RODO-2510 file (C-alpha; in nm, 4 decimals, decimal comma):
residues 361
     n   res          X          Y          Z
     1     x    -0,5203    -0,2365   -11,1380
     2     x    -0,4908    -0,1910   -10,7989
     3     x    -0,2268    -0,4129   -10,5780
     4     x    -0,3165    -0,6830   -10,4508
     5     x    -0,3699    -0,6758   -10,0132
     6     x    -0,2080    -0,8168    -9,8031
     7     x    -0,3793    -1,0230    -9,5792
     8     x    -0,1480    -0,9866    -9,2523
     9     x    -0,1428    -0,6272    -9,2797
    10     x    -0,5149    -0,4955    -9,4675
    11     x    -0,6332    -0,2843    -9,1884
    12     x    -0,9597    -0,4551    -9,2018
    13     x    -0,8394    -0,7963    -9,0580
    14     x    -0,9680    -0,8058    -8,6732
    15     x    -0,7343    -0,8579    -8,3874
    16     x    -0,7016    -1,1570    -8,1858
    17     x    -0,9261    -1,1013    -7,8401
    18     x    -0,7515    -1,0324    -7,5773
    19     x    -0,8476    -1,3005    -7,2744
    20     x    -0,7569    -1,0575    -6,9890
    21     x    -1,0065    -0,7524    -7,1402
    22     x    -1,2921    -1,0078    -7,3252
    23     x    -1,3132    -1,2247    -6,9973
    24     x    -1,6604    -0,9757    -6,9298
    25     x    -1,7998    -1,0189    -7,2772
    26     x    -1,6926    -1,3918    -7,3929
    27     x    -1,9078    -1,6009    -7,5402
    28     x    -1,9714    -1,9591    -7,6461
    29     x    -1,7886    -2,1220    -7,9184
    30     x    -2,1047    -2,1885    -8,0885
    31     x    -2,2235    -1,8516    -8,0905
    32     x    -1,8711    -1,7346    -8,2389
    33     x    -1,8251    -1,9682    -8,4759
    34     x    -2,1848    -1,8688    -8,6317
    35     x    -2,1724    -1,5373    -8,6321
    36     x    -1,8270    -1,5083    -8,8187
    37     x    -2,0721    -1,8257    -9,1020
    38     x    -2,3237    -1,5067    -9,0966
    39     x    -2,0300    -1,2656    -9,1813
    40     x    -1,8811    -1,4716    -9,4595
    41     x    -2,2123    -1,5141    -9,6495
    42     x    -2,2977    -1,1416    -9,5971
    43     x    -1,9717    -1,1119    -9,8158
    44     x    -2,0989    -1,2932   -10,0575
    45     x    -2,3970    -1,1341   -10,0881
    46     x    -2,2236    -0,8152   -10,0998
    47     x    -1,9698    -0,9115   -10,3521
    48     x    -1,9843    -0,6833   -10,6616
    49     x    -1,9579    -0,8559   -10,9905
    50     x    -1,7117    -1,0374   -11,1668
    51     x    -1,5373    -0,7204   -11,2674
    52     x    -1,4041    -0,6370   -10,9355
    53     x    -1,1087    -0,7466   -10,7737
    54     x    -1,1463    -1,1527   -10,6954
    55     x    -0,8234    -1,1533   -10,4871
    56     x    -0,9607    -0,8835   -10,2531
    57     x    -1,2648    -1,0264   -10,2079
    58     x    -1,0418    -1,3546   -10,1109
    59     x    -0,8678    -1,1688    -9,8509
    60     x    -1,1464    -1,0733    -9,6853
    61     x    -1,3318    -1,4174    -9,6561
    62     x    -0,9637    -1,5506    -9,5434
    63     x    -0,9481    -1,2808    -9,2820
    64     x    -1,3206    -1,4315    -9,1343
    65     x    -1,2077    -1,7403    -9,1569
    66     x    -0,9015    -1,6650    -8,9360
    67     x    -1,0380    -1,4628    -8,7170
    68     x    -1,3617    -1,8078    -8,6872
    69     x    -0,9702    -2,0267    -8,6552
    70     x    -0,8330    -1,7756    -8,3572
    71     x    -1,1379    -1,7642    -8,1410
    72     x    -1,1067    -2,1555    -8,1724
    73     x    -0,7858    -2,1810    -8,0652
    74     x    -0,8642    -1,9433    -7,7537
    75     x    -1,1203    -2,1414    -7,6601
    76     x    -0,9174    -2,2624    -7,3786
    77     x    -0,8156    -1,9435    -7,2535
    78     x    -1,1322    -1,8184    -7,1837
    79     x    -1,2222    -2,1491    -7,0028
    80     x    -0,9271    -2,0607    -6,8037
    81     x    -1,0293    -1,7228    -6,7474
    82     x    -1,3448    -1,8125    -6,6072
    83     x    -1,1838    -2,1288    -6,3718
    84     x    -0,9911    -1,8393    -6,2321
    85     x    -1,2628    -1,5640    -6,1548
    86     x    -1,4233    -1,8436    -5,9932
    87     x    -1,1845    -1,9246    -5,7849
    88     x    -1,1104    -1,5860    -5,6775
    89     x    -1,4964    -1,5088    -5,5875
    90     x    -1,4244    -1,8744    -5,4103
    91     x    -1,1355    -1,7342    -5,2197
    92     x    -1,3386    -1,4538    -5,0553
    93     x    -1,5884    -1,6528    -4,9645
    94     x    -1,3553    -1,8692    -4,7543
    95     x    -1,1777    -1,5540    -4,6514
    96     x    -1,5071    -1,4455    -4,5090
    97     x    -1,5851    -1,7653    -4,4097
    98     x    -1,2138    -1,8504    -4,1914
    99     x    -1,2787    -1,4848    -4,0641
   100     x    -1,6355    -1,6001    -3,8818
   101     x    -1,4829    -1,9043    -3,7544
   102     x    -1,1677    -1,6759    -3,5612
   103     x    -1,3973    -1,4600    -3,3979
   104     x    -1,6562    -1,7479    -3,3136
   105     x    -1,3235    -1,9372    -3,1141
   106     x    -1,2544    -1,5847    -2,9463
   107     x    -1,5016    -1,5725    -2,8024
   108     x    -1,4897    -1,8953    -2,6987
   109     x    -1,2071    -1,8236    -2,5181
   110     x    -1,3328    -1,5210    -2,3472
   111     x    -1,6257    -1,6881    -2,2145
   112     x    -1,4202    -1,9693    -2,0515
   113     x    -1,1842    -1,7410    -1,8834
   114     x    -1,4270    -1,5135    -1,7603
   115     x    -1,6400    -1,7929    -1,6132
   116     x    -1,3318    -1,9523    -1,4661
   117     x    -1,2422    -1,6157    -1,2704
   118     x    -1,4001    -1,6178    -0,8967
   119     x    -1,3899    -1,3100    -0,8918
   120     x    -1,7031    -1,2846    -1,1573
   121     x    -1,8906    -1,5212    -0,9695
   122     x    -2,1910    -1,3395    -0,9121
   123     x    -2,3516    -1,5462    -0,5942
   124     x    -2,7442    -1,5670    -0,6504
   125     x    -3,0364    -1,4450    -0,4278
   126     x    -3,2869    -1,5934    -0,2865
   127     x    -3,5385    -1,3987    -0,0278
   128     x    -3,6946    -1,6447     0,1851
   129     x    -4,0878    -1,7082     0,2901
   130     x    -4,2430    -1,7294     0,5991
   131     x    -4,2391    -2,1091     0,5914
   132     x    -3,8724    -2,1063     0,5398
   133     x    -3,8170    -1,8346     0,8455
   134     x    -4,0170    -2,1046     1,0504
   135     x    -3,7698    -2,3468     0,9589
   136     x    -3,4994    -2,1590     1,1561
   137     x    -3,6910    -2,2029     1,4870
   138     x    -3,5980    -2,5883     1,4610
   139     x    -3,2252    -2,7150     1,5320
   140     x    -2,9238    -2,7479     1,2823
   141     x    -3,1454    -2,5756     0,9659
   142     x    -2,9335    -2,5198     0,6564
   143     x    -3,0338    -2,2559     0,4115
   144     x    -2,9200    -2,2211     0,0763
   145     x    -2,5941    -2,2571    -0,0978
   146     x    -2,2391    -2,1234    -0,0726
   147     x    -2,2970    -1,9839    -0,4034
   148     x    -2,6640    -1,7953    -0,2471
   149     x    -2,6716    -1,4657    -0,0490
   150     x    -2,9084    -1,4570     0,2497
   151     x    -3,0785    -1,0927     0,2390
   152     x    -3,2723    -0,9901     0,5205
   153     x    -3,3883    -0,6357     0,5000
   154     x    -3,5755    -0,6138     0,8274
   155     x    -3,4346    -0,6056     1,1884
   156     x    -3,3283    -0,9747     1,3185
   157     x    -3,2650    -1,0195     1,6246
   158     x    -3,0232    -1,3587     1,7321
   159     x    -3,0719    -1,5070     2,0981
   160     x    -2,8421    -1,7584     2,0874
   161     x    -2,4601    -1,7083     1,9965
   162     x    -2,3610    -1,6843     1,6165
   163     x    -2,0693    -1,8279     1,4330
   164     x    -1,9542    -1,7002     1,1401
   165     x    -1,6960    -1,9568     0,9554
   166     x    -1,5768    -1,7160     0,6870
   167     x    -1,5093    -1,3637     0,6664
   168     x    -1,7488    -1,1009     0,8341
   169     x    -1,7999    -0,7817     0,5364
   170     x    -2,0341    -0,5262     0,7287
   171     x    -2,1176    -0,2279     0,5114
   172     x    -2,2666     0,0326     0,7852
   173     x    -2,2055     0,1069     1,1246
   174     x    -2,1692    -0,1279     1,3622
   175     x    -2,2613    -0,1317     1,7081
   176     x    -2,1918    -0,3718     2,0328
   177     x    -2,3358    -0,3064     2,3400
   178     x    -2,1908    -0,6127     2,5641
   179     x    -1,8349    -0,7041     2,5830
   180     x    -1,6243    -0,7809     2,2958
   181     x    -1,3656    -1,0134     2,2604
   182     x    -1,1590    -1,0588     1,9636
   183     x    -0,8162    -1,2361     1,9241
   184     x    -0,6732    -1,0415     1,7075
   185     x    -0,7645    -0,7024     1,5737
   186     x    -0,5760    -0,5303     1,2867
   187     x    -0,7519    -0,1573     1,1946
   188     x    -0,6176    -0,0379     0,8596
   189     x    -0,8342     0,2906     0,8442
   190     x    -0,9305     0,5717     1,1249
   191     x    -1,1278     0,4047     1,4167
   192     x    -1,2910     0,5800     1,7206
   193     x    -1,2609     0,4052     2,0455
   194     x    -1,4566     0,4875     2,3470
   195     x    -1,3204     0,2760     2,5885
   196     x    -1,1066     0,0015     2,5593
   197     x    -1,0188    -0,2871     2,8205
   198     x    -0,7841    -0,5611     2,7545
   199     x    -0,4723    -0,7291     2,8754
   200     x    -0,2113    -0,6416     2,5952
   201     x    -0,2627    -0,3826     2,3684
   202     x     0,0445    -0,3660     2,0627
   203     x    -0,0009    -0,0619     1,8319
   204     x     0,3252    -0,0363     1,5975
   205     x     0,1850     0,2851     1,4546
   206     x     0,1026     0,6279     1,5435
   207     x    -0,1433     0,7094     1,7845
   208     x    -0,3131     0,9939     1,8640
   209     x    -0,5455     1,0107     2,2003
   210     x    -0,7549     1,3101     2,2276
   211     x    -0,9785     1,1908     2,4919
   212     x    -0,8314     1,0842     2,8614
   213     x    -0,5807     0,8069     2,9326
   214     x    -0,6639     0,6221     3,2536
   215     x    -0,3752     0,3853     3,3234
   216     x    -0,5045     0,1384     3,6516
   217     x    -0,1633    -0,0171     3,6923
   218     x     0,1730     0,0224     3,5813
   219     x     0,2679     0,2298     3,2465
   220     x     0,6334     0,1457     3,1084
   221     x     0,7425     0,3615     2,8447
   222     x     1,0292     0,2032     2,6428
   223     x     1,1296     0,5213     2,3913
   224     x     1,1017     0,8386     2,4394
   225     x     0,7665     1,0320     2,5554
   226     x     0,6997     1,3925     2,4577
   227     x     0,4546     1,5562     2,6092
   228     x     0,2734     1,8741     2,5274
   229     x    -0,0113     1,9735     2,7543
   230     x    -0,0831     1,9501     3,1280
   231     x     0,0454     1,6015     3,3124
   232     x    -0,1334     1,5302     3,6287
   233     x    -0,0116     1,2574     3,8072
   234     x    -0,0658     1,1541     4,2053
   235     x     0,2767     0,9776     4,1755
   236     x     0,5579     0,9960     3,8955
   237     x     0,8314     0,7912     3,9627
   238     x     1,0992     0,8143     3,6537
   239     x     1,4110     0,6507     3,6721
   240     x     1,5927     1,0103     3,4738
   241     x     1,4183     1,3207     3,3949
   242     x     1,5259     1,5405     3,1033
   243     x     1,3309     1,8518     3,0855
   244     x     1,4059     2,1383     2,8168
   245     x     1,1837     2,4020     2,9772
   246     x     1,0749     2,5357     3,2923
   247     x     0,9549     2,3441     3,5955
   248     x     0,7369     2,4918     3,8182
   249     x     0,6597     2,3498     4,1725
   250     x     0,3173     2,4716     4,3416
   251     x     0,4173     2,2770     4,6390
   252     x     0,7179     2,1407     4,7700
   253     x     1,0194     1,9581     4,6384
   254     x     1,0415     1,6591     4,8250
   255     x     1,4027     1,4733     4,7856
   256     x     1,3736     1,1012     4,8735
   257     x     1,6847     0,8160     4,9039
   258     x     1,9299     0,6750     5,1726
   259     x     2,1430     0,9290     5,3256
   260     x     2,4656     1,0300     5,2715
   261     x     2,8195     0,8334     5,4602
   262     x     2,9632     1,0970     5,6866
   263     x     3,3251     1,0844     5,8798
   264     x     3,5338     1,2799     6,0872
   265     x     3,8892     1,3270     6,0509
   266     x     3,9493     1,2435     6,3936
   267     x     4,0065     1,3752     6,7476
   268     x     4,3044     1,6056     6,6476
   269     x     4,0176     1,8197     6,4681
   270     x     3,6879     1,7295     6,6049
   271     x     3,8143     1,7364     6,9914
   272     x     3,8677     1,4772     7,2378
   273     x     3,4918     1,2912     7,2484
   274     x     3,3960     1,5387     6,9643
   275     x     3,0575     1,3354     6,7104
   276     x     2,9773     1,4088     6,3984
   277     x     2,6367     1,2977     6,2284
   278     x     2,3831     1,3375     5,9055
   279     x     2,0376     1,3701     5,8267
   280     x     1,9111     1,3911     5,4760
   281     x     2,0216     1,2294     5,1003
   282     x     2,2409     1,3257     4,8286
   283     x     2,0581     1,6589     4,7322
   284     x     1,9700     1,8127     5,0674
   285     x     1,9715     1,7745     5,4579
   286     x     2,1684     1,8120     5,7005
   287     x     2,5305     1,7732     5,9479
   288     x     2,5741     1,8466     6,2603
   289     x     2,9580     1,8472     6,4445
   290     x     2,9365     1,8699     6,8188
   291     x     3,3058     1,9346     6,9060
   292     x     3,4873     1,8061     7,1906
   293     x     3,7832     1,9659     7,3876
   294     x     4,0899     2,0272     7,2509
   295     x     3,9977     2,1144     6,8692
   296     x     4,1521     2,2668     6,6064
   297     x     4,0947     2,4615     6,2845
   298     x     4,0724     2,2698     5,9545
   299     x     3,8412     2,0183     5,7758
   300     x     3,6099     1,8611     6,0262
   301     x     3,3940     1,6415     5,8222
   302     x     3,3942     1,4130     5,4925
   303     x     3,0573     1,3516     5,2442
   304     x     3,0344     1,0288     5,0596
   305     x     2,7271     1,0944     4,8296
   306     x     2,5054     0,7412     4,8137
   307     x     2,4663     0,7538     4,4721
   308     x     2,7883     0,9711     4,2645
   309     x     2,6602     1,2415     4,0607
   310     x     2,7576     1,2570     3,6425
   311     x     3,0151     1,5716     3,7063
   312     x     3,0786     1,7687     3,9939
   313     x     2,7949     1,8555     4,1546
   314     x     2,6746     2,2614     4,3071
   315     x     2,6919     2,2156     4,6773
   316     x     2,5455     2,4870     4,8763
   317     x     2,6287     2,4628     5,2886
   318     x     2,4779     2,7389     5,5236
   319     x     2,4945     2,7794     5,8931
   320     x     2,1311     2,7527     6,1384
   321     x     2,3133     2,9075     6,4515
   322     x     2,5676     3,2096     6,5426
   323     x     2,7721     2,9811     6,6719
   324     x     2,8267     2,7644     6,3560
   325     x     2,8282     3,1030     6,1444
   326     x     3,1601     3,2477     6,3501
   327     x     3,3581     2,9601     6,2924
   328     x     3,4580     3,0280     5,9397
   329     x     3,2780     2,7137     5,7326
   330     x     3,3937     2,6842     5,4036
   331     x     3,3492     2,3772     5,1636
   332     x     3,6759     2,1946     5,0175
   333     x     3,7315     1,8880     4,8246
   334     x     3,4159     1,9209     4,6105
   335     x     3,4052     1,5617     4,3482
   336     x     3,1317     1,3969     4,1813
   337     x     3,0863     1,1582     4,4675
   338     x     3,1493     1,4116     4,7473
   339     x     3,2781     1,7473     4,9684
   340     x     3,4169     1,8135     5,2725
   341     x     3,2586     2,0883     5,4989
   342     x     3,5918     2,2839     5,6408
   343     x     3,6068     2,5719     5,9634
   344     x     3,9137     2,8436     5,9775
   345     x     3,8294     2,8616     6,3874
   346     x     3,7468     2,6120     6,6382
   347     x     3,5290     2,6746     6,9175
   348     x     3,6912     2,7147     7,2582
   349     x     3,4789     2,5043     7,4792
   350     x     3,2950     2,1906     7,3545
   351     x     2,9923     2,3050     7,1283
   352     x     2,7685     2,1939     6,8487
   353     x     2,7967     2,3260     6,5084
   354     x     2,5091     2,2906     6,2756
   355     x     2,4605     2,3482     5,8480
   356     x     2,2183     2,2641     5,6131
   357     x     2,3342     2,1487     5,3009
   358     x     2,2238     2,1773     4,9449
   359     x     2,3624     1,9627     4,6445
   360     x     2,2538     2,0160     4,2661
   361     x     2,3771     1,8991     3,9497
***
């Protein structure tokens, strides 16, 4: 006689369904109970004769009904799994819905910011009909609004004055045939100006004049002036002139200014009744020494410049007659303020000695 089959260890016993793996193939409790009942009936019909082992048949039936009870006991788990799956699907829908809401809100904020930006304001264009143009003949006519643009494609002639209260932007060339009066002009780019007439012209940056510059009145330059080309001036007056290169003078060199002061060293040198005189400037001139009676050799006259030189200058004197040359003349006591003319001998009779001088620093 074969041993009894343990219900808990038999291989024919069906295992309990896993809630996680049987979620998709889950059946209703009524369907599972009916299926188990049909299996029990089938087992009764297929049961062999009474000579077979009754304990084994009872164990099989018991396993079937235990399976039914196990399925019934897992019914709440199956219902919970369906609810979880529904919640998961619901979460996906909610996330997609929230994403769409966020995108719509972002687009609304972008459109609000874009519409509030004044730079993005597009001016409306409006074409004027012939009747609208005819209205311009009347006094004080307003056309359009501040956000509209007036496009005039044909040539326009304004017989009267034109007042522009806002900014004026000219995309093309501007030709002004008549006089133009501008209070303040700011030019940032390159400009070509054929003729400028103004009371005051202030230029803070570098200025290049390719054409001629005509100054009708005085020209005052406070800073340094560099002239690389030729300079033609009817009269040029400068307080101080520094020339780094050669000076070419086609005509005469004329010096102007007051004459320097001259004085004699007394009657014991130029003689009794002797006199001295000078004609010229600090740069050049002539000196006349009229010797009297009983003159003697030595320094005859002292010359003091009208304006002192910066340093001791070079002084050149030359006699203008044979009698003056025979006196043995020379220059003494030279300084930045003047010099002296001396002779090594004196005339025996009253006479005049004339000398020209040239002073350069």
